[in-house]
C-alpha positions as CSV (number, residue, x, y, z in Angstrom):
1,M,24.1,13.8,-0.9
2,L,21.7,13.9,-3.9
3,N,22.5,16.6,-6.8
4,K,20.1,18.8,-7.8
5,N,19.3,17.0,-11.1
6,A,18.7,13.8,-9.4
7,L,16.5,15.6,-6.9
8,N,14.4,17.2,-9.5
9,I,14.1,13.9,-11.2
10,G,12.9,12.2,-8.1
11,I,10.3,14.9,-7.4
12,F,8.9,14.7,-10.8
13,Y,8.5,10.9,-10.7
14,A,7.1,11.0,-7.4
15,L,4.5,13.9,-8.1
16,L,3.5,11.9,-11.3
17,A,3.2,8.6,-9.6
18,Y,0.9,10.1,-6.7
19,L,-1.1,12.4,-9.2
20,L,-1.8,9.1,-11.2
21,W,-3.1,7.2,-8.1
22,G,-5.1,10.2,-6.9
23,F,-7.0,10.5,-10.3
24,L,-7.3,6.8,-10.5
25,P,-11.2,6.8,-9.0
26,I,-12.1,8.5,-12.3
27,Y,-10.8,5.5,-14.2
28,W,-12.7,3.0,-12.2
29,K,-15.7,5.1,-12.2
30,S,-15.5,4.9,-16.3
31,L,-16.0,1.2,-15.7
32,N,-19.2,1.6,-13.7
33,E,-21.2,-0.8,-16.1
34,V,-18.6,-3.7,-15.4
35,N,-18.9,-5.3,-11.8
36,A,-16.1,-4.8,-9.5
37,G,-15.0,-8.4,-9.7
38,A,-14.7,-8.6,-13.4
39,V,-12.8,-5.2,-13.3
40,L,-10.4,-6.6,-10.6
41,A,-10.0,-9.8,-12.8
42,H,-9.2,-7.8,-16.0
43,R,-6.8,-5.7,-14.0
44,V,-4.8,-8.6,-12.7
45,V,-4.7,-10.3,-16.3
46,W,-3.8,-7.1,-18.2
47,S,-1.5,-6.1,-15.4
48,F,0.5,-9.3,-15.9
49,V,0.6,-8.8,-19.5
50,F,1.8,-5.3,-19.2
51,L,4.5,-6.0,-16.7
52,I,5.7,-9.1,-18.9
53,L,5.9,-6.7,-22.0
54,L,7.8,-4.3,-20.0
55,I,10.6,-6.7,-18.8
56,L,10.9,-7.9,-22.5
57,L,11.0,-4.4,-24.0
58,T,13.5,-3.2,-21.3
59,R,15.7,-6.4,-21.8
60,Q,15.4,-7.4,-18.3
61,T,14.3,-11.0,-19.0
62,K,17.4,-12.8,-17.7
63,P,17.5,-10.9,-14.4
64,F,13.7,-11.4,-14.0
65,I,14.1,-15.1,-14.7
66,K,17.3,-15.4,-12.2
67,A,15.1,-13.7,-9.5
68,A,12.1,-15.6,-10.1
69,S,14.1,-18.9,-9.9
70,V,15.7,-17.6,-6.6
71,I,12.2,-16.9,-5.2
72,F,10.7,-20.3,-6.2
73,K,13.6,-22.1,-4.6
74,S,12.8,-20.4,-1.2
75,K,9.4,-21.7,0.3
76,K,9.1,-19.0,2.8
77,T,9.6,-16.2,0.0
78,T,6.9,-18.1,-2.4
79,I,4.5,-18.1,0.5
80,I,5.1,-14.5,1.3
81,L,4.8,-13.4,-2.1
82,F,1.5,-15.3,-2.7
83,L,0.1,-13.8,0.6
84,A,1.0,-10.4,-0.9
85,S,-0.9,-11.2,-3.9
86,I,-3.9,-12.3,-2.1
87,V,-3.7,-9.1,0.2
88,I,-3.3,-6.5,-2.7
89,S,-6.1,-8.3,-4.5
90,L,-8.2,-7.6,-1.6
91,N,-7.2,-4.0,-1.6
92,W,-7.6,-3.6,-5.4
93,L,-11.1,-5.2,-5.1
94,T,-12.3,-2.9,-2.2
95,F,-10.9,0.2,-3.8
96,I,-12.7,-0.6,-7.3
97,W,-16.0,-1.4,-5.7
98,A,-15.8,1.7,-3.1
99,V,-15.5,4.1,-6.1
100,Q,-18.0,2.4,-8.1
101,N,-20.4,2.6,-5.2
102,D,-19.7,6.3,-4.3
103,F,-17.4,5.7,-1.2
104,V,-14.5,7.8,-2.7
105,I,-14.4,9.7,0.6
106,Q,-13.9,6.7,2.4
107,T,-11.0,5.5,0.0
108,S,-9.3,8.9,0.7
109,L,-9.6,8.4,4.6
110,G,-8.3,4.8,4.0
111,Y,-5.0,6.1,2.7
112,Y,-4.6,8.7,5.3
113,I,-4.9,6.2,8.0
114,N,-2.9,3.7,6.1
115,P,0.8,5.0,7.1
116,L,-0.3,5.2,10.8
117,I,-1.5,1.3,10.6
118,S,1.7,0.5,9.3
119,V,3.3,2.2,12.3
120,V,1.5,0.0,14.4
121,M,2.3,-3.2,12.4
122,G,5.8,-2.2,12.8
123,I,5.4,-2.4,16.8
124,V,3.8,-5.4,16.6
125,F,5.5,-7.5,14.1
126,L,8.9,-5.9,13.6
127,K,9.6,-5.0,17.5
128,E,9.9,-1.2,16.4
129,R,9.7,1.7,18.9
130,L,7.6,4.7,18.7
131,S,8.3,8.1,20.2
132,L,5.7,9.9,22.3
133,S,4.5,11.9,19.0
134,Q,4.1,8.9,17.0
135,V,2.0,7.5,19.7
136,L,-0.1,10.3,20.0
137,A,-0.4,10.4,16.2
138,V,-1.6,6.9,16.0
139,S,-4.1,7.6,19.0
140,L,-5.6,10.7,17.2
141,A,-6.1,8.4,13.9
142,A,-8.1,5.9,16.3
143,I,-10.0,8.6,17.8
144,S,-11.1,10.1,14.4
145,V,-12.2,6.5,13.4
146,L,-14.3,6.0,16.5
147,Y,-15.7,9.4,16.2
148,L,-16.9,8.7,12.5
149,T,-18.4,5.5,13.7
150,F,-20.4,7.1,16.6
151,S,-21.3,10.4,15.3
152,Y,-21.8,9.5,11.6
153,G,-23.4,6.3,12.5
154,V,-21.4,4.4,9.9
155,F,-18.4,2.2,10.6
156,P,-16.0,3.0,7.9
157,W,-15.1,-0.5,6.9
158,V,-14.1,0.8,3.5
159,S,-11.4,3.0,4.9
160,L,-10.3,0.3,7.4
161,I,-10.0,-2.4,4.8
162,L,-7.7,-0.5,2.5
163,A,-5.7,0.9,5.3
164,F,-5.3,-2.5,6.7
165,S,-4.9,-4.6,3.5
166,F,-2.3,-2.1,2.2
167,A,-0.2,-1.9,5.4
168,T,-0.2,-5.7,5.6
169,Y,1.1,-5.7,2.0
170,G,3.9,-3.3,2.8
171,L,4.6,-5.3,5.9
172,L,5.1,-8.6,4.0
173,K,7.2,-6.9,1.5
174,K,9.5,-5.9,4.2
175,F,10.8,-9.6,4.8
176,I,11.9,-10.0,1.0
177,V,14.3,-8.0,-0.9
178,I,13.3,-7.7,-4.6
179,N,12.8,-5.3,-7.5
180,S,9.3,-4.2,-7.3
181,I,8.5,-4.8,-11.0
182,Y,9.7,-8.3,-10.6
183,S,7.7,-8.7,-7.2
184,L,4.5,-7.5,-8.8
185,T,4.9,-9.5,-12.0
186,I,5.3,-12.6,-9.6
187,E,2.3,-11.6,-7.6
188,T,0.0,-11.1,-10.6
189,L,1.2,-14.5,-12.0
190,F,-0.2,-16.2,-9.0
191,I,-3.5,-14.5,-9.4
192,T,-4.1,-14.7,-12.9
193,P,-5.2,-18.1,-13.2
194,I,-7.9,-17.4,-10.8
195,A,-8.9,-14.3,-12.3
196,L,-9.0,-16.2,-16.0
197,I,-11.2,-18.8,-14.3
198,F,-13.5,-16.3,-12.9
199,L,-13.9,-14.5,-16.1
200,L,-14.6,-17.7,-18.0
201,F,-17.0,-19.5,-15.7
202,F,-18.3,-17.4,-12.7
203,N,-18.8,-14.0,-14.3
204,Q,-22.4,-14.3,-15.2
205,A,-23.4,-11.0,-14.2
206,N,-21.4,-9.5,-17.2
207,P,-21.4,-10.1,-20.8
208,S,-18.4,-11.6,-22.6
209,F,-15.3,-9.6,-23.1
210,T,-16.0,-9.2,-27.0
211,E,-19.8,-8.0,-26.3
212,F,-18.5,-4.8,-24.5
213,P,-18.5,-1.6,-26.4
214,I,-14.9,-0.8,-27.9
215,S,-14.6,2.0,-25.2
216,I,-14.8,-0.5,-22.2
217,I,-12.6,-3.0,-23.6
218,L,-9.9,-0.5,-24.3
219,L,-10.3,0.6,-20.5
220,L,-10.2,-2.7,-19.1
221,I,-7.1,-3.6,-21.2
222,G,-5.6,-0.2,-20.0
223,A,-6.4,-1.3,-16.5
224,G,-3.1,-3.0,-16.7
225,I,-1.2,0.1,-17.5
226,A,-3.2,2.0,-15.1
227,T,-2.0,-0.2,-12.4
228,A,1.8,-0.6,-13.6
229,V,2.9,2.8,-14.5
230,P,2.4,4.6,-11.3
231,L,4.3,1.6,-9.7
232,V,7.4,2.0,-11.9
233,L,7.3,5.9,-11.7
234,F,7.2,5.3,-7.9
235,G,10.1,2.8,-8.1
236,R,12.2,5.3,-9.9
237,A,11.3,8.1,-7.3
238,V,12.5,6.0,-4.3
239,Q,16.1,5.7,-5.8
240,E,16.2,9.6,-6.1
241,L,14.8,10.7,-3.0
242,S,14.6,9.9,0.9
243,L,12.0,7.9,2.2
244,S,11.0,10.8,4.8
245,F,10.3,12.9,1.5
246,I,8.4,10.2,-0.2
247,G,6.4,9.8,3.2
248,I,5.3,13.5,2.7
249,L,4.4,13.4,-1.1
250,Q,2.2,10.6,-0.3
251,Y,-0.6,12.4,1.1
252,L,-1.2,14.1,-2.3
253,A,-3.0,11.0,-3.8
254,P,-5.7,10.9,-0.7
255,T,-6.1,14.5,-0.9
256,I,-7.1,14.3,-4.6
257,M,-9.4,11.4,-3.8
258,L,-11.1,13.6,-1.0
259,L,-11.7,16.5,-3.5
260,L,-12.8,14.1,-6.2
261,G,-15.5,12.8,-3.8
262,V,-16.8,16.2,-2.4
263,F,-16.6,18.4,-5.6
264,V,-17.0,16.1,-8.8
265,Y,-19.0,13.0,-7.4
266,G,-21.0,15.1,-4.8
267,E,-20.6,12.8,-1.9
268,S,-22.0,13.8,1.4
269,F,-19.3,15.3,3.6
270,T,-20.7,15.8,7.0
271,T,-19.6,17.5,10.2
272,A,-18.6,14.3,11.3
273,H,-16.5,13.5,8.1
274,F,-14.8,17.2,8.8
275,V,-13.9,16.3,12.2
276,S,-12.5,13.1,11.6
277,F,-10.3,14.2,8.6
278,V,-9.2,17.3,11.0
279,L,-7.9,14.6,13.5
280,I,-6.3,12.5,10.7
281,W,-4.6,15.5,9.5
282,F,-3.3,16.6,12.8
283,A,-2.3,13.2,13.2
284,L,-0.2,13.1,10.1
285,I,1.4,16.7,10.8
286,I,2.7,15.3,14.2
287,F,3.8,12.0,12.5
288,I,5.7,13.5,9.6
289,S,7.3,16.1,12.0
290,S,8.5,13.5,14.3
291,S,9.9,11.4,11.5
292,L,11.8,14.4,10.1
293,I,13.3,15.3,13.5
294,D,14.1,11.7,14.0
295,N,15.9,11.4,10.6
296,S,17.8,14.9,11.0
297,N,19.0,13.5,14.5
298,K,20.3,10.1,12.8
299,S,21.8,12.1,10.1
300,K,23.8,14.2,12.5
301,D,24.7,11.4,14.7
302,S,26.1,9.4,11.7
303,Q,28.3,12.7,10.7
304,L,29.5,12.9,14.4
305,S,30.5,9.0,14.3
């Protein structure tokens, strides 16, 4: 049973993490003059630099080196983390590109759909079983995507890439047990050489780093902090809160993204969008309610046994 202080601290960290993630589109919008590929490359490089500094400053160097040596001794774990680094890079690139090209509403839809895609992947790859309520929730999500595709005439590929890539990332991480900071550090380590090669040799569409205005340079460097800080906060929140509570709070971020897309960036929000989001919200209500009931029943069973 969590004490009140731990619960309050956990809620504070979780809310702060999801608020930062929710408002992240504003950050990438501020980098509109830099192409998405270059922004991604800087995000990877500066995330790696920031994470290394974080590990050094928090005196976790020895535990990190020990964890890294264990990982690299296992071919399977190394491959899983490498694949995770590719998948999360695809997610980051899609998100940055979408925000810069006025698809903030689609990013929101993607992160609403994401947990339902994770459920499907759990069935397919982890042999998990769904309750009737969860089947209904996933079905409503599928109907919402189909409705948006046929009614609005646009296949929501941004939403689906974000949802599937992040769900795949989560699935891959289920196969390994490692501190989230160490994991992200190693993932960015894999991609950093590729990012540097891109910036040095293939980034002809943008001026060199030093030719950007100081404000853009600071934003590019800060991309590492913008990436790592919410993750650190989230990691702390997970230690203090139940996963079901975390699961409810996670919808704060895509809700903020949706509001930004409609009211700040003036993106078109049609009837088709509205119907699709209503279906998704119903799906999430059913999904969350079912999960809470299941967790409550498991807790009662464990107390009786």
